[in-house]
N, C-alpha and C positions, 0 to 999 in steps of 0.2 A: 082969116089969114093965119092966125095962130094954129088953128086945127090943121091947116094944110102943111105947115112946117112939121108939126108932130107926125103927120102921116108920112111925109117924105123921110123923116128920121127913122121912123119905125121900119119902113120898107128897106132902107139902107142897112140898118142893123140886122134885119132878117136875112138880107142877101149875104152880108159878111159872115154871119154865123153859119149860114147854109154852105158858103164856100169853104169855111174852115172845116166843117164837118165832112165835106166832100173830100178834102185833101188830108184829113187827119190820119188815116192809115199810112199814107205815104210819108208824112212827117214822123210818125212813130218809127217806121222802118228806117228812115234816114238817121234818126237819133240813135237807134240801136247800132247801126253800122258805124256811126261816128264813135260811139263808146267802145266798140270792139276794136276799131282802128287805133284809138288812143291807148287802149290796154295792151295792144301788141307793139306799139311804138315806144312806150315808156319802159325803160329798164333801169334797174338799180343794182349796183355792186357795192360790197362792203369796203371798209378802209383797207383791208389786207388783200383785196382782190382787184384784178384788172380784166377788162373785156377787150379782146382782139377782134375787130370788126372787119368783115369781108363784104364787099358789095359786088354782086354778080361775079364772085370769085376773085375780085381784086382787093388787095389789102388796103384798108382805109386808115389803119392805125389802132392804137389802144386807148380806151376810154376808162374813166373811173379815177378815184372812187366817187360814189354818189349817183346822181340822176343823169341819164343821157337818153338820146332818142335814136331809133333806127327806123328804116323804111320797111314795113312788113312785106314779106314774100320776096324782097329784093336783097336785104341785108341779113346776114347771119353772123353770130359772134361765138367765140370760145372763151369761157371763163377760166382764168389762171389764178391759182392761190400763191401768194408771195411769202407765206410763212415758211419757217424752217420745217422740212420734212425729214422724218426718221425712216431710214431704209435698213431693214435687218437682212444682212447678207447671209445666206444659208451656209452651213458647214462645208468647207472645201477640203478634200483629201489631197495633200501636197507632200511631195518628197523634198526634204530639205537638202542643203548643199552637202551635208555629211551622210546622205542616204538614209534618213530616218523618216518614216511615213507618219505624218501628224494630221489631225483634223482641226482646222482653224475656222472660226466664224467671227464676223465683225459687224459693226454698226456704222452706217454712213449718215452724216447730217449735212443736208444741202438745202438751198433755197433758190428760187427763180429771181434774178435781178433784171432780166430783160424779157418780158412776156412775148414780145414779137418774135425774137429769136427762138424761144422755147417752143413756139407753135410752127414757125416756118422752117427752122433749121433741122429739126428732128421730128420723126413721126410721133413717138411716144417717149418723152424725155425721162419719165420715171423708169420705164423698162430699160432704156438705154443706160441710165446711170447704174442700175442694178447689174446689168451684164458687164459693163466696164469695171465696176467694183470687184466682181468675182474674178475677172481675168487679171486685173492688176494685183489682187491679193495673191493669186497663185504664182504670178511672176516674181513678186517681191519675196515671198516666203521661200521659193525655190532657190533664191540667191543667198540666203543666210544659213548659218549653222544652227543646230538645235540650242546650244548654249546662248547664242545671241538672241534667238527667238524668245527664250525664257527670261533673259536678263535685260534686254534692250528693247522693250516693247514700245517705249515712248518714241525712240528714234524711228522704229518701223512705222508707227502711227503717223509720224510727221512725213515720212517719205510717201506713204500711201496718199495722204491728204494733198501733197504738192502735185503728185502725178495726176490724180483724178481732177484736181482743180484746173490744171493745164489742158486736159483733154476736153472737159465739159465747158470751158469758158466760151468757145464759139457757139455753144447751144444756149447761152444766156443763163447758165447754171453756175452757182458759186458753192463749192464744197467747203463747208466750214470746219468739219472735223471728221476724222476716221478713228475708230477705237476697236482694237482687237478684244473681243469679248471673252473667248475661251480657247485654250489650246489643249486638245485631247491627245494623249500619248498611248501607244500600245501597252498592254499589261506587262509584256516581257521587258519593255524599256523602263517601265516604272519600277519593276523589281531590280533591274540592273542599277538604276539610279539610287535605289534604297541601299543596295549593297555598297555602292561607291561611297555614299554618304557615311555609312557605318564604318567602312575601312578608313575613310578620312578622319573620322573622330578617333578611332583607335590610334592612328598614326600621330595625331596631335597629342593624345594622352601619353603615349610613350615618349614623345619628344619632350613634353613637359616634365615627365618623371625623370628622364635622363638629365635634363637641364638642372633639376633640383638636386640630383645626386652629384653632378659636377660642382655646383655651387657649395654643397655641403662638404665635399671632399676638399675644395679649395679653402674653405673656412677652417676645417679641421687641420689642414696642413699649416695654416697660419697659427692656429692655437698650439700645435705641437712645437713649432719654432719658438713661440713665446714661452712655453713651459721649459724648453731646453735652455733658454737664456735666463729664466727665473725659476729655479727648482722649488723655491718656497711656495710659489703659486699653486703648483700641482698638489702640494700637501694640504693647502687650504681648501683646494677643490675636493680632495678626498674627505676631509673633515665635514665639509658641507654635504657631501653625498651621504656620509654616515648619519648625519642629523636627519636628513630626509628619509632614510631607510628606517631609522629608529622611531619615526612617527607612526610607522605601520605596526608598532609593538612587536617586533621580532625578538625572539629569545636570545639567539646567538648570531652575531655578525662577524665574519672573518674577512679581513682585508689584507691579503698577503703582502702587498707593497708597503703597508704601513706597520708591519710587525717588527721590522728592524733586524737585529742579528740573530744568529742560530740559537744562542742561549735564550733570547727572548721568546723564540718560537717554542723551545723545549719547555720553558716555564709556563707558557700559555697552554701547551698540551697537557702538562701535569695538572694544572689548575682545573682544566675542563674535565679531566678524568676523575679527580676527587669530587668535583661537584656532581658528577653523574653517579658515583658510588653512594654518596650521601642521599641522593634523591631516591635510589633504589632501596636503601635500607629503610627509609621512611615508608 
């Protein structure tokens, strides 16, 4: 009896193993298909990305961040980056309001805040933002004068940012900043501006010099009125001047206003003549 059970068990196991071996190629193929299907179904997007999914052309929504599943061969998705993007606007030749040709380039900073609109509302949102930035830049620069362009760049940047943000908002795009990078002027205009700046400096220097003369004349007039009221003061001033001149070790100092009467002048001349003769004799 025991041997009969063992025989039946062995026959059963042999049949099972034979059946498994018979269907083993099919199981392997099925396992491979399952692995391929899972690999095509499982998708991952990063924290700063979103996936806009379409099923048979119909919008299904946005997925992410992290792990999500799609149906292979039926679903397809477009990956959108939500980080701030820098767009370098090429140099634009623009005629300003006062008829001066300038070359202006700028930098636009924007980000996608609605990935569904960025995919469905516009074909290529990056290209659209670039073209709109170039057009807006030419329009705004054409409405300002050269002096305002050079001195009020912050205001122009703000105007550009507001206009671009309003236009791109239906596309799911947020323009965070616009910055004018460089303004190129013709050589003739640069020379004219240099001459203007030089003339302006000369004008200021002459005005300052004339103002100094006016203040000096005013002070001298006040001093003259003071000396007229106090004659002794001018004598003291003469003596002080003579002391300052004497420090230079001059041999003879003649101050006509301090010589006094005619007799004093004659006596001074006689003394000087005698001193000269004594010096020659020696």
